[in-house]
C-alpha positions in Angstrom: 195.9 131.7 42.9 195.4 130.7 46.5 191.8 130.5 47.6 190.4 132.8 44.9 188.8 132.6 41.6 189.9 135.0 38.7 187.5 135.2 35.8 187.8 137.5 32.7 184.8 138.4 30.6 184.3 140.0 27.2 181.3 141.9 28.4 179.7 143.5 31.4 176.4 141.6 31.4 177.9 138.1 31.8 180.2 139.4 34.5 177.2 140.7 36.6 175.3 137.5 36.0 178.0 135.2 36.9 178.8 137.2 40.0 175.2 137.1 41.1 174.7 133.5 40.4 177.9 132.5 42.2 177.0 134.6 45.3 173.6 133.3 45.4 174.8 129.6 45.2 177.4 130.3 47.9 174.8 132.0 50.2 172.2 129.3 49.8 174.3 126.1 49.8 174.4 123.9 52.9 178.1 124.0 53.5 177.9 121.8 56.6 176.8 118.8 54.4 180.3 119.2 52.9 182.1 119.3 56.3 182.6 123.1 56.0 181.5 126.0 58.2 177.8 126.8 57.8 178.5 130.5 57.4 181.1 130.2 54.6 180.9 133.3 52.5 182.6 134.8 49.3 183.7 138.2 48.6 183.3 139.2 44.8 184.8 142.3 43.2 184.1 143.5 39.7 186.1 146.0 37.6 186.3 146.7 34.0 188.9 148.1 31.6 191.6 147.0 29.3 193.6 143.8 30.2 196.2 141.9 28.2 196.5 138.3 27.6 199.7 136.2 27.4 200.7 132.5 27.4 202.3 131.6 30.7 205.5 129.8 29.7 205.6 127.7 32.8 201.9 126.6 33.0 201.4 126.7 29.2 198.0 128.5 29.8 196.6 131.8 28.9 196.8 134.5 31.6 195.7 138.1 31.9 197.3 141.2 33.3 196.9 144.9 33.5 195.9 147.7 36.0 192.3 146.8 36.1 193.1 143.2 36.9 195.3 144.3 39.8 192.7 146.8 41.1 190.0 144.1 41.1 192.3 142.0 43.2 192.8 145.0 45.6 189.0 145.5 45.8 188.4 141.9 47.0 189.7 142.2 50.6 187.7 145.4 51.3 184.4 143.8 50.0 182.3 142.5 52.9 181.9 138.8 53.1 178.8 137.6 51.2 178.7 140.8 49.0 179.7 141.9 45.6 181.5 145.2 45.1 181.9 147.0 41.7 184.2 149.8 40.9 183.0 153.2 39.7 184.4 152.4 36.3 182.5 149.2 36.1 179.3 150.9 37.1 179.8 153.8 34.7 180.3 151.4 31.8 177.2 149.4 32.8 175.0 152.6 32.9 176.4 153.8 29.5 175.4 150.4 28.0 171.9 150.6 29.8 172.8 147.5 32.0 171.9 146.9 35.7 169.3 149.7 36.3 168.6 149.6 40.1 171.5 147.2 40.6 174.1 149.4 42.2 174.1 151.2 45.5 176.9 153.5 46.4 179.0 152.1 49.1 181.5 155.0 49.4 185.2 155.7 48.9 187.5 153.0 50.1 191.2 152.8 50.7 192.6 149.9 48.7 195.3 147.6 50.2 199.0 147.8 49.2 199.0 151.5 48.6 196.8 151.2 45.6 194.9 154.4 46.2 191.3 155.2 46.9 188.3 154.1 44.9 184.6 154.8 44.8 182.8 151.4 45.0 179.2 150.2 44.6 177.4 147.3 46.3 175.9 145.1 43.5 172.4 144.1 44.6 171.5 140.4 44.2 168.6 140.6 41.8 167.0 137.5 40.5 165.9 139.1 37.3 168.4 138.0 34.6 167.8 141.2 32.6 168.9 143.5 35.4 
């Protein structure tokens, strides 16, 4: 929708890697060559939890919905441009699976837009090691 990307993954590791790869590509691309501002940046938010799929009857495409989908969307505007934020849930699940050691730095408690509450978020470090 709009100017955003919405991606759903079946695992945490691919979500981390795609977020890092996408952010690195955005941060290192020469956007002026494409007629865009040189300082073009993206905000990426990661959350994890149950979501549900359905077939959109108008678009005839698969869509996803659920509380964690909405919460990830609420995290995006509070994420600093050029950064990746992950919810405490995402980080806890990564740690339980032994993923991303050293990848997360606590950013603090943030108030989410549209009265969606307060959430502990973590900055995802842009590591180049694909196993982290």
